GULO-819233 format. One record per residue (C-alpha): x, y, z; residue number from 1; chain. Coordinates in steps of 0.5 Angstrom, whole numbers, plus 2048, in hexadecimal, padded with zeros to 3 digits. Each point is the difference from the previous one (the first is absolute). Example, Ala and Ser with C-alpha at 12.3 -4.5 7.8 and 13.67 -1.06 7.14 Angstrom:
<rs>
<r xx="819" yy="7F7" zz="810" resi="1" chain="A"/>
<r xx="802" yy="807" zz="7FE" resi="2" chain="A"/>
</rs>
This chain:
<rs>
<r xx="877" yy="8CC" zz="8CC" resi="1" chain="A"/>
<r xx="7FD" yy="805" zz="805" resi="2" chain="A"/>
<r xx="800" yy="7FF" zz="806" resi="3" chain="A"/>
<r xx="7FA" yy="802" zz="805" resi="4" chain="A"/>
<r xx="801" yy="806" zz="801" resi="5" chain="A"/>
<r xx="800" yy="801" zz="7F8" resi="6" chain="A"/>
<r xx="808" yy="802" zz="800" resi="7" chain="A"/>
<r xx="804" yy="7FC" zz="7FB" resi="8" chain="A"/>
<r xx="806" yy="7FC" zz="803" resi="9" chain="A"/>
<r xx="806" yy="802" zz="7FF" resi="10" chain="A"/>
<r xx="807" yy="7FB" zz="800" resi="11" chain="A"/>
<r xx="801" yy="7FC" zz="805" resi="12" chain="A"/>
<r xx="807" yy="7FF" zz="803" resi="13" chain="A"/>
<r xx="800" yy="7F8" zz="7FB" resi="14" chain="A"/>
<r xx="7FF" yy="804" zz="7FA" resi="15" chain="A"/>
<r xx="806" yy="805" zz="800" resi="16" chain="A"/>
<r xx="808" yy="800" zz="802" resi="17" chain="A"/>
<r xx="804" yy="805" zz="7FF" resi="18" chain="A"/>
<r xx="7FD" yy="805" zz="805" resi="19" chain="A"/>
<r xx="802" yy="7FC" zz="806" resi="20" chain="A"/>
<r xx="808" yy="7FF" zz="800" resi="21" chain="A"/>
<r xx="803" yy="806" zz="801" resi="22" chain="A"/>
<r xx="7FC" yy="802" zz="806" resi="23" chain="A"/>
<r xx="800" yy="7F8" zz="803" resi="24" chain="A"/>
<r xx="806" yy="7FC" zz="7FD" resi="25" chain="A"/>
<r xx="804" yy="807" zz="7FE" resi="26" chain="A"/>
<r xx="7FF" yy="805" zz="804" resi="27" chain="A"/>
<r xx="807" yy="803" zz="801" resi="28" chain="A"/>
<r xx="803" yy="800" zz="7F9" resi="29" chain="A"/>
<r xx="7F9" yy="804" zz="800" resi="30" chain="A"/>
<r xx="801" yy="804" zz="806" resi="31" chain="A"/>
<r xx="7FA" yy="7FF" zz="804" resi="32" chain="A"/>
<r xx="802" yy="7FF" zz="807" resi="33" chain="A"/>
<r xx="800" yy="7F9" zz="801" resi="34" chain="A"/>
<r xx="806" yy="7FA" zz="800" resi="35" chain="A"/>
<r xx="800" yy="7FC" zz="7FA" resi="36" chain="A"/>
<r xx="801" yy="7F9" zz="802" resi="37" chain="A"/>
<r xx="805" yy="7FE" zz="7FB" resi="38" chain="A"/>
<r xx="804" yy="806" zz="7FB" resi="39" chain="A"/>
<r xx="804" yy="801" zz="7FA" resi="40" chain="A"/>
<r xx="807" yy="7FD" zz="804" resi="41" chain="A"/>
<r xx="801" yy="7F9" zz="801" resi="42" chain="A"/>
<r xx="807" yy="800" zz="802" resi="43" chain="A"/>
<r xx="804" yy="804" zz="805" resi="44" chain="A"/>
<r xx="807" yy="802" zz="7FF" resi="45" chain="A"/>
<r xx="803" yy="7FB" zz="804" resi="46" chain="A"/>
<r xx="7FC" yy="7FB" zz="7FC" resi="47" chain="A"/>
<r xx="805" yy="7FA" zz="7FC" resi="48" chain="A"/>
<r xx="800" yy="800" zz="7F8" resi="49" chain="A"/>
<r xx="800" yy="806" zz="7FB" resi="50" chain="A"/>
<r xx="7FB" yy="806" zz="801" resi="51" chain="A"/>
<r xx="7FC" yy="801" zz="7FA" resi="52" chain="A"/>
<r xx="7FA" yy="805" zz="7FE" resi="53" chain="A"/>
<r xx="7FA" yy="7FD" zz="7FC" resi="54" chain="A"/>
<r xx="7FD" yy="806" zz="7FD" resi="55" chain="A"/>
<r xx="7FB" yy="800" zz="7FA" resi="56" chain="A"/>
<r xx="7F8" yy="801" zz="7FE" resi="57" chain="A"/>
<r xx="7F8" yy="7FE" zz="7FF" resi="58" chain="A"/>
<r xx="7FF" yy="801" zz="7F9" resi="59" chain="A"/>
<r xx="7FA" yy="7FF" zz="7FD" resi="60" chain="A"/>
<r xx="7FF" yy="7FE" zz="7F9" resi="61" chain="A"/>
<r xx="801" yy="807" zz="7FE" resi="62" chain="A"/>
<r xx="806" yy="800" zz="804" resi="63" chain="A"/>
<r xx="7FE" yy="805" zz="804" resi="64" chain="A"/>
<r xx="802" yy="7FF" zz="807" resi="65" chain="A"/>
<r xx="7FA" yy="7FE" zz="805" resi="66" chain="A"/>
<r xx="801" yy="805" zz="807" resi="67" chain="A"/>
<r xx="7FC" yy="7FC" zz="805" resi="68" chain="A"/>
<r xx="803" yy="7F8" zz="7FF" resi="69" chain="A"/>
<r xx="803" yy="7FD" zz="806" resi="70" chain="A"/>
<r xx="806" yy="7FA" zz="7FF" resi="71" chain="A"/>
<r xx="802" yy="7FC" zz="805" resi="72" chain="A"/>
<r xx="806" yy="7FC" zz="800" resi="73" chain="A"/>
<r xx="803" yy="7FA" zz="803" resi="74" chain="A"/>
<r xx="806" yy="7FD" zz="7FF" resi="75" chain="A"/>
<r xx="807" yy="7FB" zz="803" resi="76" chain="A"/>
<r xx="807" yy="804" zz="803" resi="77" chain="A"/>
<r xx="806" yy="7FF" zz="7FC" resi="78" chain="A"/>
<r xx="802" yy="7F9" zz="803" resi="79" chain="A"/>
<r xx="7F7" yy="7FE" zz="7FD" resi="80" chain="A"/>
<r xx="7FE" yy="800" zz="807" resi="81" chain="A"/>
<r xx="7FA" yy="802" zz="801" resi="82" chain="A"/>
<r xx="7FF" yy="803" zz="808" resi="83" chain="A"/>
<r xx="7FB" yy="7FB" zz="803" resi="84" chain="A"/>
<r xx="800" yy="804" zz="808" resi="85" chain="A"/>
<r xx="800" yy="808" zz="803" resi="86" chain="A"/>
<r xx="807" yy="7FD" zz="803" resi="87" chain="A"/>
<r xx="803" yy="7FF" zz="7F9" resi="88" chain="A"/>
<r xx="7FD" yy="807" zz="7FD" resi="89" chain="A"/>
<r xx="803" yy="803" zz="807" resi="90" chain="A"/>
<r xx="807" yy="7FC" zz="7FE" resi="91" chain="A"/>
<r xx="801" yy="803" zz="7F9" resi="92" chain="A"/>
<r xx="7FC" yy="805" zz="7FF" resi="93" chain="A"/>
<r xx="7FD" yy="7FD" zz="7FA" resi="94" chain="A"/>
<r xx="7F8" yy="800" zz="800" resi="95" chain="A"/>
<r xx="7FF" yy="7FC" zz="7FA" resi="96" chain="A"/>
<r xx="7F9" yy="804" zz="7FF" resi="97" chain="A"/>
<r xx="7FE" yy="808" zz="7FE" resi="98" chain="A"/>
<r xx="7FB" yy="803" zz="7FE" resi="99" chain="A"/>
<r xx="7FF" yy="807" zz="7FC" resi="100" chain="A"/>
<r xx="7FB" yy="804" zz="7FC" resi="101" chain="A"/>
<r xx="802" yy="804" zz="7F9" resi="102" chain="A"/>
<r xx="7FE" yy="807" zz="7FE" resi="103" chain="A"/>
<r xx="805" yy="803" zz="806" resi="104" chain="A"/>
<r xx="806" yy="800" zz="7FB" resi="105" chain="A"/>
<r xx="800" yy="805" zz="7FB" resi="106" chain="A"/>
<r xx="800" yy="7FC" zz="7FA" resi="107" chain="A"/>
<r xx="7FA" yy="7FC" zz="803" resi="108" chain="A"/>
<r xx="804" yy="7FA" zz="801" resi="109" chain="A"/>
<r xx="802" yy="7FD" zz="807" resi="110" chain="A"/>
<r xx="806" yy="7FD" zz="803" resi="111" chain="A"/>
<r xx="802" yy="7FA" zz="805" resi="112" chain="A"/>
<r xx="807" yy="800" zz="803" resi="113" chain="A"/>
<r xx="803" yy="7FA" zz="802" resi="114" chain="A"/>
<r xx="806" yy="7FB" zz="7FF" resi="115" chain="A"/>
<r xx="801" yy="7FC" zz="7FA" resi="116" chain="A"/>
<r xx="7FB" yy="7F9" zz="801" resi="117" chain="A"/>
<r xx="805" yy="7F9" zz="7FF" resi="118" chain="A"/>
<r xx="7FF" yy="7F9" zz="7FD" resi="119" chain="A"/>
<r xx="7FB" yy="7FD" zz="805" resi="120" chain="A"/>
<r xx="802" yy="7F8" zz="802" resi="121" chain="A"/>
<r xx="7FA" yy="7FE" zz="7FB" resi="122" chain="A"/>
<r xx="805" yy="802" zz="7FA" resi="123" chain="A"/>
<r xx="7FC" yy="806" zz="7FD" resi="124" chain="A"/>
<r xx="803" yy="806" zz="7FF" resi="125" chain="A"/>
<r xx="801" yy="806" zz="804" resi="126" chain="A"/>
<r xx="7F8" yy="804" zz="800" resi="127" chain="A"/>
<r xx="7FB" yy="804" zz="803" resi="128" chain="A"/>
<r xx="7F9" yy="7FE" zz="800" resi="129" chain="A"/>
<r xx="7FB" yy="805" zz="7FE" resi="130" chain="A"/>
<r xx="7F9" yy="801" zz="802" resi="131" chain="A"/>
<r xx="7FD" yy="808" zz="7FD" resi="132" chain="A"/>
<r xx="7FA" yy="803" zz="802" resi="133" chain="A"/>
<r xx="7FC" yy="805" zz="7FD" resi="134" chain="A"/>
<r xx="7F9" yy="803" zz="7FF" resi="135" chain="A"/>
<r xx="7FB" yy="7FB" zz="7FC" resi="136" chain="A"/>
<r xx="804" yy="7FA" zz="801" resi="137" chain="A"/>
<r xx="7FD" yy="7FD" zz="805" resi="138" chain="A"/>
<r xx="804" yy="7FA" zz="800" resi="139" chain="A"/>
<r xx="808" yy="801" zz="802" resi="140" chain="A"/>
<r xx="804" yy="7FF" zz="7F8" resi="141" chain="A"/>
<r xx="807" yy="7FB" zz="802" resi="142" chain="A"/>
<r xx="807" yy="801" zz="7FD" resi="143" chain="A"/>
<r xx="807" yy="7FF" zz="801" resi="144" chain="A"/>
<r xx="806" yy="804" zz="7FF" resi="145" chain="A"/>
<r xx="807" yy="7FD" zz="7FD" resi="146" chain="A"/>
<r xx="806" yy="804" zz="7FF" resi="147" chain="A"/>
<r xx="803" yy="801" zz="7F9" resi="148" chain="A"/>
<r xx="807" yy="7FF" zz="803" resi="149" chain="A"/>
<r xx="7FE" yy="7F9" zz="803" resi="150" chain="A"/>
<r xx="800" yy="7FC" zz="7F8" resi="151" chain="A"/>
<r xx="804" yy="7F9" zz="803" resi="152" chain="A"/>
<r xx="7FA" yy="800" zz="806" resi="153" chain="A"/>
<r xx="7FA" yy="802" zz="7FC" resi="154" chain="A"/>
<r xx="801" yy="7FB" zz="7F9" resi="155" chain="A"/>
<r xx="7FE" yy="7FA" zz="806" resi="156" chain="A"/>
<r xx="7FB" yy="803" zz="804" resi="157" chain="A"/>
<r xx="7FB" yy="7FC" zz="800" resi="158" chain="A"/>
<r xx="7FA" yy="806" zz="800" resi="159" chain="A"/>
<r xx="803" yy="804" zz="7FB" resi="160" chain="A"/>
<r xx="802" yy="7FB" zz="7FB" resi="161" chain="A"/>
<r xx="7F8" yy="7FE" zz="801" resi="162" chain="A"/>
<r xx="7FF" yy="807" zz="7FD" resi="163" chain="A"/>
<r xx="800" yy="800" zz="7F7" resi="164" chain="A"/>
<r xx="808" yy="803" zz="7FF" resi="165" chain="A"/>
<r xx="7FD" yy="806" zz="7FC" resi="166" chain="A"/>
<r xx="7FC" yy="801" zz="807" resi="167" chain="A"/>
<r xx="805" yy="800" zz="805" resi="168" chain="A"/>
<r xx="803" yy="806" zz="7FE" resi="169" chain="A"/>
<r xx="7FA" yy="804" zz="804" resi="170" chain="A"/>
<r xx="803" yy="7FC" zz="806" resi="171" chain="A"/>
<r xx="807" yy="804" zz="800" resi="172" chain="A"/>
<r xx="803" yy="805" zz="805" resi="173" chain="A"/>
<r xx="805" yy="805" zz="7FC" resi="174" chain="A"/>
<r xx="806" yy="802" zz="803" resi="175" chain="A"/>
<r xx="803" yy="805" zz="801" resi="176" chain="A"/>
<r xx="807" yy="802" zz="804" resi="177" chain="A"/>
<r xx="7FF" yy="807" zz="803" resi="178" chain="A"/>
<r xx="804" yy="804" zz="804" resi="179" chain="A"/>
<r xx="7FC" yy="7FF" zz="807" resi="180" chain="A"/>
<r xx="7FF" yy="7F9" zz="7FF" resi="181" chain="A"/>
<r xx="7FD" yy="7FA" zz="7FA" resi="182" chain="A"/>
<r xx="7F9" yy="802" zz="7FE" resi="183" chain="A"/>
<r xx="7FC" yy="7FB" zz="7FD" resi="184" chain="A"/>
<r xx="7FA" yy="803" zz="7FB" resi="185" chain="A"/>
<r xx="7FA" yy="7FC" zz="7FF" resi="186" chain="A"/>
<r xx="7F9" yy="802" zz="7FE" resi="187" chain="A"/>
<r xx="7FA" yy="7FC" zz="800" resi="188" chain="A"/>
<r xx="7FB" yy="801" zz="7FA" resi="189" chain="A"/>
<r xx="7F9" yy="7FE" zz="801" resi="190" chain="A"/>
<r xx="7FE" yy="800" zz="7FA" resi="191" chain="A"/>
<r xx="801" yy="801" zz="7F8" resi="192" chain="A"/>
<r xx="806" yy="7FD" zz="7FC" resi="193" chain="A"/>
<r xx="805" yy="7FE" zz="805" resi="194" chain="A"/>
<r xx="7FC" yy="7FF" zz="806" resi="195" chain="A"/>
<r xx="804" yy="7FE" zz="806" resi="196" chain="A"/>
<r xx="7FE" yy="7F7" zz="801" resi="197" chain="A"/>
<r xx="7FC" yy="7FF" zz="805" resi="198" chain="A"/>
<r xx="7FF" yy="7FA" zz="804" resi="199" chain="A"/>
<r xx="7FA" yy="7FC" zz="802" resi="200" chain="A"/>
<r xx="803" yy="7FE" zz="808" resi="201" chain="A"/>
</rs>
């Protein structure tokens, strides 16, 4: 369809998503002169709990890294408690929410620095809620990260147990203990044979 000038209009913001992540939501990461409201660090050194790094890549159907995706995560603290007020955040140094884009690390991946969550009072296993946004994906995709060293807790988690057993492996982050600390690897596969389980939220 042409407008009154005879020109063919381009895409509107509602038709595309990707170009706005770096500039508007994680500008600090990409070197823009604006402050990011949220970043990849959810906890401070003084925050109670076990410090961890959660890292990985967002992959397409061919296993290639997607360099312009954005991840937002939220999780409980080491006691299984979600901070409810600014006062709690200031006291513990734990924000409970983080946001990061992909594509600026050498492998095209992402990394969050946080503390390992504890089981929540409603008997859910330690986990991290994840929202994935990316170019061409006009509706967020929701998934979860569970930990491969929480076998007993995972076995009784209602959400994880609702996933077919053969597919639960796509929700497990793999632990590696390095000289600098504990790292959990979690790759998110958007399509393909080993596609990550996404939830209808």
